[in-house]
mmCIF file of the N, C-alpha and C atoms, coordinates in Angstrom:
data_MODEL
# 
_entry.id   MODEL 
# 
loop_
_atom_site.group_PDB 
_atom_site.id 
_atom_site.type_symbol 
_atom_site.label_atom_id 
_atom_site.label_alt_id 
_atom_site.label_comp_id 
_atom_site.label_asym_id 
_atom_site.label_entity_id 
_atom_site.label_seq_id 
_atom_site.pdbx_PDB_ins_code 
_atom_site.Cartn_x 
_atom_site.Cartn_y 
_atom_site.Cartn_z 
_atom_site.occupancy 
_atom_site.B_iso_or_equiv 
_atom_site.pdbx_formal_charge 
_atom_site.auth_seq_id 
_atom_site.auth_comp_id 
_atom_site.auth_asym_id 
_atom_site.auth_atom_id 
_atom_site.pdbx_PDB_model_num 
ATOM 1   N N  . MET A 1 1  ? -14.003 13.534 20.662 1.00 0.00 ? 1  MET A N  1 
ATOM 2   C CA . MET A 1 1  ? -14.401 13.825 19.295 1.00 0.00 ? 1  MET A CA 1 
ATOM 3   C C  . MET A 1 1  ? -14.196 12.566 18.463 1.00 0.00 ? 1  MET A C  1 
ATOM 4   N N  . MET A 1 2  ? -15.156 12.246 17.633 1.00 0.00 ? 2  MET A N  1 
ATOM 5   C CA . MET A 1 2  ? -15.039 11.081 16.769 1.00 0.00 ? 2  MET A CA 1 
ATOM 6   C C  . MET A 1 2  ? -14.125 11.415 15.596 1.00 0.00 ? 2  MET A C  1 
ATOM 7   N N  . GLY A 1 3  ? -13.438 10.404 15.107 1.00 0.00 ? 3  GLY A N  1 
ATOM 8   C CA . GLY A 1 3  ? -12.612 10.593 13.922 1.00 0.00 ? 3  GLY A CA 1 
ATOM 9   C C  . GLY A 1 3  ? -11.368 11.426 14.159 1.00 0.00 ? 3  GLY A C  1 
ATOM 10  N N  . LYS A 1 4  ? -10.766 11.293 15.330 1.00 0.00 ? 4  LYS A N  1 
ATOM 11  C CA . LYS A 1 4  ? -9.583  12.098 15.636 1.00 0.00 ? 4  LYS A CA 1 
ATOM 12  C C  . LYS A 1 4  ? -8.435  11.832 14.679 1.00 0.00 ? 4  LYS A C  1 
ATOM 13  N N  . VAL A 1 5  ? -8.366  10.611 14.165 1.00 0.00 ? 5  VAL A N  1 
ATOM 14  C CA . VAL A 1 5  ? -7.228  10.239 13.334 1.00 0.00 ? 5  VAL A CA 1 
ATOM 15  C C  . VAL A 1 5  ? -7.561  10.304 11.846 1.00 0.00 ? 5  VAL A C  1 
ATOM 16  N N  . LYS A 1 6  ? -8.685  9.677  11.447 1.00 0.00 ? 6  LYS A N  1 
ATOM 17  C CA . LYS A 1 6  ? -8.996  9.560  10.026 1.00 0.00 ? 6  LYS A CA 1 
ATOM 18  C C  . LYS A 1 6  ? -10.267 10.300 9.613  1.00 0.00 ? 6  LYS A C  1 
ATOM 19  N N  . GLY A 1 7  ? -10.885 11.014 10.509 1.00 0.00 ? 7  GLY A N  1 
ATOM 20  C CA . GLY A 1 7  ? -12.136 11.690 10.190 1.00 0.00 ? 7  GLY A CA 1 
ATOM 21  C C  . GLY A 1 7  ? -11.930 12.952 9.368  1.00 0.00 ? 7  GLY A C  1 
ATOM 22  N N  . VAL A 1 8  ? -13.023 13.467 8.849  1.00 0.00 ? 8  VAL A N  1 
ATOM 23  C CA . VAL A 1 8  ? -12.967 14.683 8.040  1.00 0.00 ? 8  VAL A CA 1 
ATOM 24  C C  . VAL A 1 8  ? -12.440 15.848 8.876  1.00 0.00 ? 8  VAL A C  1 
ATOM 25  N N  . GLY A 1 9  ? -12.882 15.912 10.143 1.00 0.00 ? 9  GLY A N  1 
ATOM 26  C CA . GLY A 1 9  ? -12.433 17.007 11.012 1.00 0.00 ? 9  GLY A CA 1 
ATOM 27  C C  . GLY A 1 9  ? -10.925 17.031 11.175 1.00 0.00 ? 9  GLY A C  1 
ATOM 28  N N  . SER A 1 10 ? -10.317 15.861 11.339 1.00 0.00 ? 10 SER A N  1 
ATOM 29  C CA . SER A 1 10 ? -8.858  15.820 11.496 1.00 0.00 ? 10 SER A CA 1 
ATOM 30  C C  . SER A 1 10 ? -8.153  16.231 10.210 1.00 0.00 ? 10 SER A C  1 
ATOM 31  N N  . ARG A 1 11 ? -8.733  15.872 9.083  1.00 0.00 ? 11 ARG A N  1 
ATOM 32  C CA . ARG A 1 11 ? -8.132  16.263 7.800  1.00 0.00 ? 11 ARG A CA 1 
ATOM 33  C C  . ARG A 1 11 ? -8.212  17.771 7.590  1.00 0.00 ? 11 ARG A C  1 
ATOM 34  N N  . ILE A 1 12 ? -9.332  18.358 7.974  1.00 0.00 ? 12 ILE A N  1 
ATOM 35  C CA . ILE A 1 12 ? -9.472  19.812 7.859  1.00 0.00 ? 12 ILE A CA 1 
ATOM 36  C C  . ILE A 1 12 ? -8.484  20.506 8.793  1.00 0.00 ? 12 ILE A C  1 
ATOM 37  N N  . LEU A 1 13 ? -8.368  19.994 10.035 1.00 0.00 ? 13 LEU A N  1 
ATOM 38  C CA . LEU A 1 13 ? -7.457  20.606 11.003 1.00 0.00 ? 13 LEU A CA 1 
ATOM 39  C C  . LEU A 1 13 ? -5.993  20.497 10.587 1.00 0.00 ? 13 LEU A C  1 
ATOM 40  N N  . GLN A 1 14 ? -5.649  19.480 9.794  1.00 0.00 ? 14 GLN A N  1 
ATOM 41  C CA . GLN A 1 14 ? -4.275  19.377 9.299  1.00 0.00 ? 14 GLN A CA 1 
ATOM 42  C C  . GLN A 1 14 ? -3.938  20.545 8.377  1.00 0.00 ? 14 GLN A C  1 
ATOM 43  N N  . GLN A 1 15 ? -4.898  20.924 7.547  1.00 0.00 ? 15 GLN A N  1 
ATOM 44  C CA . GLN A 1 15 ? -4.665  22.028 6.607  1.00 0.00 ? 15 GLN A CA 1 
ATOM 45  C C  . GLN A 1 15 ? -4.964  23.384 7.225  1.00 0.00 ? 15 GLN A C  1 
ATOM 46  N N  . TYR A 1 16 ? -5.935  23.422 8.147  1.00 0.00 ? 16 TYR A N  1 
ATOM 47  C CA . TYR A 1 16 ? -6.363  24.680 8.751  1.00 0.00 ? 16 TYR A CA 1 
ATOM 48  C C  . TYR A 1 16 ? -6.388  24.520 10.277 1.00 0.00 ? 16 TYR A C  1 
ATOM 49  N N  . PRO A 1 17 ? -5.243  24.649 10.936 1.00 0.00 ? 17 PRO A N  1 
ATOM 50  C CA . PRO A 1 17 ? -5.159  24.383 12.384 1.00 0.00 ? 17 PRO A CA 1 
ATOM 51  C C  . PRO A 1 17 ? -6.061  25.265 13.243 1.00 0.00 ? 17 PRO A C  1 
ATOM 52  N N  . LYS A 1 18 ? -6.480  26.407 12.755 1.00 0.00 ? 18 LYS A N  1 
ATOM 53  C CA . LYS A 1 18 ? -7.328  27.304 13.541 1.00 0.00 ? 18 LYS A CA 1 
ATOM 54  C C  . LYS A 1 18 ? -8.825  27.039 13.347 1.00 0.00 ? 18 LYS A C  1 
ATOM 55  N N  . ALA A 1 19 ? -9.160  26.054 12.525 1.00 0.00 ? 19 ALA A N  1 
ATOM 56  C CA . ALA A 1 19 ? -10.568 25.714 12.288 1.00 0.00 ? 19 ALA A CA 1 
ATOM 57  C C  . ALA A 1 19 ? -11.190 25.181 13.571 1.00 0.00 ? 19 ALA A C  1 
ATOM 58  N N  . LEU A 1 20 ? -12.477 25.466 13.772 1.00 0.00 ? 20 LEU A N  1 
ATOM 59  C CA . LEU A 1 20 ? -13.200 25.008 14.948 1.00 0.00 ? 20 LEU A CA 1 
ATOM 60  C C  . LEU A 1 20 ? -14.179 23.905 14.551 1.00 0.00 ? 20 LEU A C  1 
ATOM 61  N N  . PRO A 1 21 ? -13.885 22.666 14.914 1.00 0.00 ? 21 PRO A N  1 
ATOM 62  C CA . PRO A 1 21 ? -14.805 21.576 14.574 1.00 0.00 ? 21 PRO A CA 1 
ATOM 63  C C  . PRO A 1 21 ? -16.036 21.594 15.479 1.00 0.00 ? 21 PRO A C  1 
ATOM 64  N N  . PHE A 1 22 ? -17.184 21.226 14.945 1.00 0.00 ? 22 PHE A N  1 
ATOM 65  C CA . PHE A 1 22 ? -18.399 21.144 15.741 1.00 0.00 ? 22 PHE A CA 1 
ATOM 66  C C  . PHE A 1 22 ? -19.340 20.124 15.115 1.00 0.00 ? 22 PHE A C  1 
ATOM 67  N N  . TRP A 1 23 ? -20.240 19.591 15.944 1.00 0.00 ? 23 TRP A N  1 
ATOM 68  C CA . TRP A 1 23 ? -21.233 18.620 15.491 1.00 0.00 ? 23 TRP A CA 1 
ATOM 69  C C  . TRP A 1 23 ? -22.407 19.358 14.859 1.00 0.00 ? 23 TRP A C  1 
ATOM 70  N N  . CYS A 1 24 ? -23.014 18.783 13.840 1.00 0.00 ? 24 CYS A N  1 
ATOM 71  C CA . CYS A 1 24 ? -24.215 19.377 13.273 1.00 0.00 ? 24 CYS A CA 1 
ATOM 72  C C  . CYS A 1 24 ? -25.374 19.186 14.263 1.00 0.00 ? 24 CYS A C  1 
ATOM 73  N N  . ALA A 1 25 ? -26.389 20.013 14.164 1.00 0.00 ? 25 ALA A N  1 
ATOM 74  C CA . ALA A 1 25 ? -27.501 19.991 15.116 1.00 0.00 ? 25 ALA A CA 1 
ATOM 75  C C  . ALA A 1 25 ? -28.243 18.658 15.106 1.00 0.00 ? 25 ALA A C  1 
ATOM 76  N N  . SER A 1 26 ? -28.443 18.052 13.947 1.00 0.00 ? 26 SER A N  1 
ATOM 77  C CA . SER A 1 26 ? -29.175 16.785 13.904 1.00 0.00 ? 26 SER A CA 1 
ATOM 78  C C  . SER A 1 26 ? -28.365 15.662 14.552 1.00 0.00 ? 26 SER A C  1 
ATOM 79  N N  . HIS A 1 27 ? -27.052 15.688 14.403 1.00 0.00 ? 27 HIS A N  1 
ATOM 80  C CA . HIS A 1 27 ? -26.222 14.669 15.029 1.00 0.00 ? 27 HIS A CA 1 
ATOM 81  C C  . HIS A 1 27 ? -26.220 14.864 16.552 1.00 0.00 ? 27 HIS A C  1 
ATOM 82  N N  . LEU A 1 28 ? -26.192 16.110 17.008 1.00 0.00 ? 28 LEU A N  1 
ATOM 83  C CA . LEU A 1 28 ? -26.279 16.380 18.446 1.00 0.00 ? 28 LEU A CA 1 
ATOM 84  C C  . LEU A 1 28 ? -27.599 15.887 19.017 1.00 0.00 ? 28 LEU A C  1 
ATOM 85  N N  . LEU A 1 29 ? -28.694 16.128 18.304 1.00 0.00 ? 29 LEU A N  1 
ATOM 86  C CA . LEU A 1 29 ? -30.002 15.661 18.758 1.00 0.00 ? 29 LEU A CA 1 
ATOM 87  C C  . LEU A 1 29 ? -30.025 14.143 18.848 1.00 0.00 ? 29 LEU A C  1 
ATOM 88  N N  . ASN A 1 30 ? -29.487 13.479 17.847 1.00 0.00 ? 30 ASN A N  1 
ATOM 89  C CA . ASN A 1 30 ? -29.425 12.023 17.844 1.00 0.00 ? 30 ASN A CA 1 
ATOM 90  C C  . ASN A 1 30 ? -28.646 11.517 19.055 1.00 0.00 ? 30 ASN A C  1 
ATOM 91  N N  . ARG A 1 31 ? -27.518 12.114 19.340 1.00 0.00 ? 31 ARG A N  1 
ATOM 92  C CA . ARG A 1 31 ? -26.698 11.684 20.468 1.00 0.00 ? 31 ARG A CA 1 
ATOM 93  C C  . ARG A 1 31 ? -27.405 11.940 21.794 1.00 0.00 ? 31 ARG A C  1 
ATOM 94  N N  . CYS A 1 32 ? -28.160 13.025 21.904 1.00 0.00 ? 32 CYS A N  1 
ATOM 95  C CA . CYS A 1 32 ? -28.927 13.303 23.124 1.00 0.00 ? 32 CYS A CA 1 
ATOM 96  C C  . CYS A 1 32 ? -30.028 12.265 23.332 1.00 0.00 ? 32 CYS A C  1 
ATOM 97  N N  . ILE A 1 33 ? -30.718 11.906 22.252 1.00 0.00 ? 33 ILE A N  1 
ATOM 98  C CA . ILE A 1 33 ? -31.776 10.898 22.344 1.00 0.00 ? 33 ILE A CA 1 
ATOM 99  C C  . ILE A 1 33 ? -31.198 9.561  22.792 1.00 0.00 ? 33 ILE A C  1 
ATOM 100 N N  . VAL A 1 34 ? -30.068 9.185  22.203 1.00 0.00 ? 34 VAL A N  1 
ATOM 101 C CA . VAL A 1 34 ? -29.427 7.922  22.574 1.00 0.00 ? 34 VAL A CA 1 
ATOM 102 C C  . VAL A 1 34 ? -29.033 7.944  24.040 1.00 0.00 ? 34 VAL A C  1 
ATOM 103 N N  . ALA A 1 35 ? -28.450 9.042  24.491 1.00 0.00 ? 35 ALA A N  1 
ATOM 104 C CA . ALA A 1 35 ? -28.005 9.136  25.883 1.00 0.00 ? 35 ALA A CA 1 
ATOM 105 C C  . ALA A 1 35 ? -29.175 9.117  26.854 1.00 0.00 ? 35 ALA A C  1 
ATOM 106 N N  . ALA A 1 36 ? -30.301 9.700  26.450 1.00 0.00 ? 36 ALA A N  1 
ATOM 107 C CA . ALA A 1 36 ? -31.453 9.799  27.340 1.00 0.00 ? 36 ALA A CA 1 
ATOM 108 C C  . ALA A 1 36 ? -32.310 8.537  27.351 1.00 0.00 ? 36 ALA A C  1 
ATOM 109 N N  . CYS A 1 37 ? -32.108 7.664  26.387 1.00 0.00 ? 37 CYS A N  1 
ATOM 110 C CA . CYS A 1 37 ? -32.965 6.492  26.251 1.00 0.00 ? 37 CYS A CA 1 
ATOM 111 C C  . CYS A 1 37 ? -32.562 5.390  27.232 1.00 0.00 ? 37 CYS A C  1 
ATOM 112 N N  . ASP A 1 38 ? -33.532 4.838  27.928 1.00 0.00 ? 38 ASP A N  1 
ATOM 113 C CA . ASP A 1 38 ? -33.273 3.760  28.883 1.00 0.00 ? 38 ASP A CA 1 
ATOM 114 C C  . ASP A 1 38 ? -33.573 2.372  28.323 1.00 0.00 ? 38 ASP A C  1 
ATOM 115 N N  . VAL A 1 39 ? -34.130 2.307  27.120 1.00 0.00 ? 39 VAL A N  1 
ATOM 116 C CA . VAL A 1 39 ? -34.496 1.020  26.516 1.00 0.00 ? 39 VAL A CA 1 
ATOM 117 C C  . VAL A 1 39 ? -33.281 0.462  25.769 1.00 0.00 ? 39 VAL A C  1 
ATOM 118 N N  . LYS A 1 40 ? -32.801 -0.688 26.219 1.00 0.00 ? 40 LYS A N  1 
ATOM 119 C CA . LYS A 1 40 ? -31.576 -1.268 25.666 1.00 0.00 ? 40 LYS A CA 1 
ATOM 120 C C  . LYS A 1 40 ? -31.663 -1.482 24.157 1.00 0.00 ? 40 LYS A C  1 
ATOM 121 N N  . GLU A 1 41 ? -32.784 -1.994 23.683 1.00 0.00 ? 41 GLU A N  1 
ATOM 122 C CA . GLU A 1 41 ? -32.922 -2.269 22.250 1.00 0.00 ? 41 GLU A CA 1 
ATOM 123 C C  . GLU A 1 41 ? -32.833 -0.995 21.420 1.00 0.00 ? 41 GLU A C  1 
ATOM 124 N N  . VAL A 1 42 ? -33.459 0.058  21.896 1.00 0.00 ? 42 VAL A N  1 
ATOM 125 C CA . VAL A 1 42 ? -33.422 1.331  21.171 1.00 0.00 ? 42 VAL A CA 1 
ATOM 126 C C  . VAL A 1 42 ? -32.007 1.896  21.194 1.00 0.00 ? 42 VAL A C  1 
ATOM 127 N N  . ARG A 1 43 ? -31.356 1.804  22.344 1.00 0.00 ? 43 ARG A N  1 
ATOM 128 C CA . ARG A 1 43 ? -29.978 2.276  22.459 1.00 0.00 ? 43 ARG A CA 1 
ATOM 129 C C  . ARG A 1 43 ? -29.080 1.542  21.465 1.00 0.00 ? 43 ARG A C  1 
ATOM 130 N N  . ASN A 1 44 ? -29.225 0.233  21.385 1.00 0.00 ? 44 ASN A N  1 
ATOM 131 C CA . ASN A 1 44 ? -28.416 -0.547 20.452 1.00 0.00 ? 44 ASN A CA 1 
ATOM 132 C C  . ASN A 1 44 ? -28.708 -0.169 19.004 1.00 0.00 ? 44 ASN A C  1 
ATOM 133 N N  . MET A 1 45 ? -29.989 -0.027 18.676 1.00 0.00 ? 45 MET A N  1 
ATOM 134 C CA . MET A 1 45 ? -30.369 0.335  17.310 1.00 0.00 ? 45 MET A CA 1 
ATOM 135 C C  . MET A 1 45 ? -29.817 1.705  16.928 1.00 0.00 ? 45 MET A C  1 
ATOM 136 N N  . MET A 1 46 ? -29.914 2.667  17.836 1.00 0.00 ? 46 MET A N  1 
ATOM 137 C CA . MET A 1 46 ? -29.417 4.010  17.539 1.00 0.00 ? 46 MET A CA 1 
ATOM 138 C C  . MET A 1 46 ? -27.893 4.005  17.407 1.00 0.00 ? 46 MET A C  1 
ATOM 139 N N  . GLY A 1 47 ? -27.221 3.190  18.211 1.00 0.00 ? 47 GLY A N  1 
ATOM 140 C CA . GLY A 1 47 ? -25.773 3.070  18.102 1.00 0.00 ? 47 GLY A CA 1 
ATOM 141 C C  . GLY A 1 47 ? -25.355 2.513  16.757 1.00 0.00 ? 47 GLY A C  1 
ATOM 142 N N  . ILE A 1 48 ? -26.071 1.504  16.280 1.00 0.00 ? 48 ILE A N  1 
ATOM 143 C CA . ILE A 1 48 ? -25.785 0.906  14.982 1.00 0.00 ? 48 ILE A CA 1 
ATOM 144 C C  . ILE A 1 48 ? -26.061 1.929  13.879 1.00 0.00 ? 48 ILE A C  1 
ATOM 145 N N  . ALA A 1 49 ? -27.174 2.640  13.967 1.00 0.00 ? 49 ALA A N  1 
ATOM 146 C CA . ALA A 1 49 ? -27.503 3.650  12.968 1.00 0.00 ? 49 ALA A CA 1 
ATOM 147 C C  . ALA A 1 49 ? -26.437 4.746  12.947 1.00 0.00 ? 49 ALA A C  1 
ATOM 148 N N  . ASP A 1 50 ? -25.933 5.141  14.101 1.00 0.00 ? 50 ASP A N  1 
ATOM 149 C CA . ASP A 1 50 ? -24.895 6.162  14.205 1.00 0.00 ? 50 ASP A CA 1 
ATOM 150 C C  . ASP A 1 50 ? -23.620 5.690  13.500 1.00 0.00 ? 50 ASP A C  1 
ATOM 151 N N  . LYS A 1 51 ? -23.255 4.428  13.690 1.00 0.00 ? 51 LYS A N  1 
ATOM 152 C CA . LYS A 1 51 ? -22.050 3.894  13.053 1.00 0.00 ? 51 LYS A CA 1 
ATOM 153 C C  . LYS A 1 51 ? -22.213 3.794  11.539 1.00 0.00 ? 51 LYS A C  1 
ATOM 154 N N  . VAL A 1 52 ? -23.415 3.408  11.090 1.00 0.00 ? 52 VAL A N  1 
ATOM 155 C CA . VAL A 1 52 ? -23.653 3.259  9.653  1.00 0.00 ? 52 VAL A CA 1 
ATOM 156 C C  . VAL A 1 52 ? -23.610 4.612  8.959  1.00 0.00 ? 52 VAL A C  1 
ATOM 157 N N  . ILE A 1 53 ? -24.199 5.596  9.581  1.00 0.00 ? 53 ILE A N  1 
ATOM 158 C CA . ILE A 1 53 ? -24.241 6.933  8.972  1.00 0.00 ? 53 ILE A CA 1 
ATOM 159 C C  . ILE A 1 53 ? -22.872 7.543  9.004  1.00 0.00 ? 53 ILE A C  1 
# 
């Protein structure tokens, strides 16, 4: 899980330990596209876009 230490999910879990964190559907789709892509340039671009967002 991203942001285990300083992410929003970790902050929510500090106050609400029973909360269930999950990825939004658009972020899951983005991660699937990145994983499925074999073109290095596209993979790099999507990785940078993921970090910026």
